N, C-alpha and C positions, 0 to 999 in steps of 0.2 A: 382628659379631665372632664368630669361632668359638671356642666354649669347650666342651670335652667333659669332663663330670664324670659318673662312674658311682657310683650309690649302693652304698656298701660295707657298710651296716648294714641288711641285708635285714629288712624287717618293722618297721623303726623308725618311730615316729610322733612328731609334734611334742610338746614338753614342755608347751606351752600357747600360746595365741594372744594372751593379755593382755600388752600392752606398757605399761610404766609410763613416764610422762613427768615429768621432774624439771627444775626450773630452779634454777640455783645462780649465785652472784655471783663466785666465785673458783675457781681450779683446785684449791686446797687443799680447798674444799668439795666439788668434784667427786670428788676422791680419796677423801674420807671417805664419800661416798655410794656409790662403786663398790666400794671395798675388800672389804666383807663379801660381795659378790655374785659375785666373780670366782673362777674355778677354772682349773686347768691346761687349756689349750685354748680358753679364752674368746677371742673376737675383738673388737677395738675398731675400729670403722669410722668414720672421720671424714667429716664433711660440711664442706668448706671452700670456698675461693674460687679455687683453681687453675684458670684458664681452659683450659689445655691439656688437663687430664684431663677436666674437665666437658664440653668441646666434643667431644672425641674419643669419649668413652664415652657421651655423652648421658645423664649421670647426675650427681647432686650428690655422690656418694661419691668422695672424692679420695685416701684413704689407708686402709691396713689394717695392723693390728698384732696380735700374738698374746701371750697371757699365760701365764706359768709361775708356779705358786705354790710358794714355798719357805719352809718354816717359818712358814706363814701370811702371808707377805709376797708380794704380786704383783710380778713383774718383767715388763717389757714389751719384746718383741723386734720390731724393724722395720728396714726399709731406707729411709733418708732421703736426699733430694736434697742433694748436697754433703757428705754425711757417710758414707754407706754403712750396712752392717749393724751394729746396736748393740743393747745391752741396758741398760735403765734401770729404776729404781724407777718405780712408777706416778706418783708425784708429779712426778718429773723429766720423765717422758714427757709428761705433760699440759702442763707449762710450755714445753717445747721445741716440741711439736707445735701448741699453742694452738688446738685445734679450737673452732669456734663451737657445734658440735653433734656429739655422740658417740653412736653406736649400738652397743649391747652385744649380742653374739650368743653363746649358750651351746650347747655340744655336747649333742645329745639323749642320747647315751650317753657316760658319763664316760670320759675318756682316762686310763687307769691301767695299771699293770703294765708289760709289755713295750712296749705302744703308747706309754705315756708316756716310756719310756726312748728309744725311737726318735725321738719328737717332740722331746724336749729335746736329744738328741744332734745332730740335724740343725740345730736353731736355733743351738746353741753352736758347732758346727763351721763355720758361715758367718760368725761374728763377724769384723769387719774387712774383709769383702769389699766392694769399691766399689759405689756405686750407679750404675745405668745404666738407661735407659728406651728408647733409640733402637731397640733390637732387638725391642721390643714390636711394632713394625710388621711386621717381617720374620718374627718367630718364631724366628730363629736364636739359639742360646744363646751367651753370651759370658762374659767375666770378671766383668762387673758383673751386678747383679740389682736389679730394682725390687720395691717392697713387696708387691704381690699375687703376683708370681712366687715370692718368698721364702716367703710364708705358705702358698701353695697347695702348694708342693713339700714343706714340712714336714708338712702334713696328709696328703700322699701317702705320705710315709715311714712313717707309723704306720697306714696302711691305713684312714684315715677317708674319703678320696676317692681317685679315680684321675683324674689330669689328663694328657691326651695331650701338651699343649704348654704348660707353665707360663709361658713367656715371653709368650704371648698373653692370659693372664688379666689382667683389670683388677679393681679393687676392686668395681665394679658387677657384673661377670660372676661373680666369686667369691660375692658375696652371693646372686645369683640362683640359682646352682647349689646352694649348701648349703641354701638355704631351700626351693627347689622340690622337692628330693629329701628334705626333712625330716631332713637330717643335723644342722642347726643350727636354733635358733629364736631370734628376737629377744626379749629380756626387758626392755630398758629403753632410753630415749633421754634423754640428759642435755644440756640446753641451758645453755651458759655465757653469761650475760647480765651483763656487768660494768657496774655503775652508773657513770655519768660524773659526776665531781666538777665542780661549778660553779666556774670560776675567779673570783678576786677582781676586780671591775670596775676597770679602770684609771681614773685621775683625769683624764687628758687625751685629746684626740682622737688624738694621735700614739700614745699608749700603747694605745688601743683598736685602732688600725689595726695596730700591731705584734703585738699579742696575736692578733688575727684571722688575720694572715698566718702566724704560727707554727703556730696550730692547724690551719689549712687545709693547710699544707705537710706537717705531720706526718701528718695523716689521709690525704692523697693518697699519700705515700710508703709508708705502711703498707699501703694498698690495692694499690699497685703491686707491692710485694714479694709479697703474698699471691696476687694474681691472675695476674701475669705471671711472676715468678720462683719462684712456688710455695714461698715461705719463710714 
């Protein structure tokens, strides 16, 4: 996949190579862990189950979103399948996106002043735009926009990067570009590991069979939505 990114911050160097790994049990815990570490321009890269993205990009990264800090509160911008471009609080974003693993990337140089205005203006100006990914293959621009295209173009609008063809950018190629050129550095990985509650054992064989069937069906449908429908 061709992805062209030019370093816009001449002489910049990574903020640090140490990546913190944290395990949490709920998305509320994840939000509490992340909130004090985020700033305007932080990127949240999900590692999910969507087979289409994983197979085509040969990467576990399946989604990317950008953070804007307002009055100390992080708002997350992304373009989601079936929804389009949206802005949510961090807590709502984590619940709707439901990532198993979230990688946090921080800009090496703070996005502030006019750069911040251009960044936020682009993100806000695209709200409501439909989601589309088919043009990722051709590179042609259309009415819709996919997640990596949306975020890459926002970073381009504030001169953090230069991307020749945003439609061809994937979450994986975006991460590769911003880290290879030391525009961003990864600071943390948050693993959401939800403990499974043990159900009350049924008293009859029929009850046990019915409970097992429900559990198996629900698990299979959840996996199907995440892997095939990317939901």
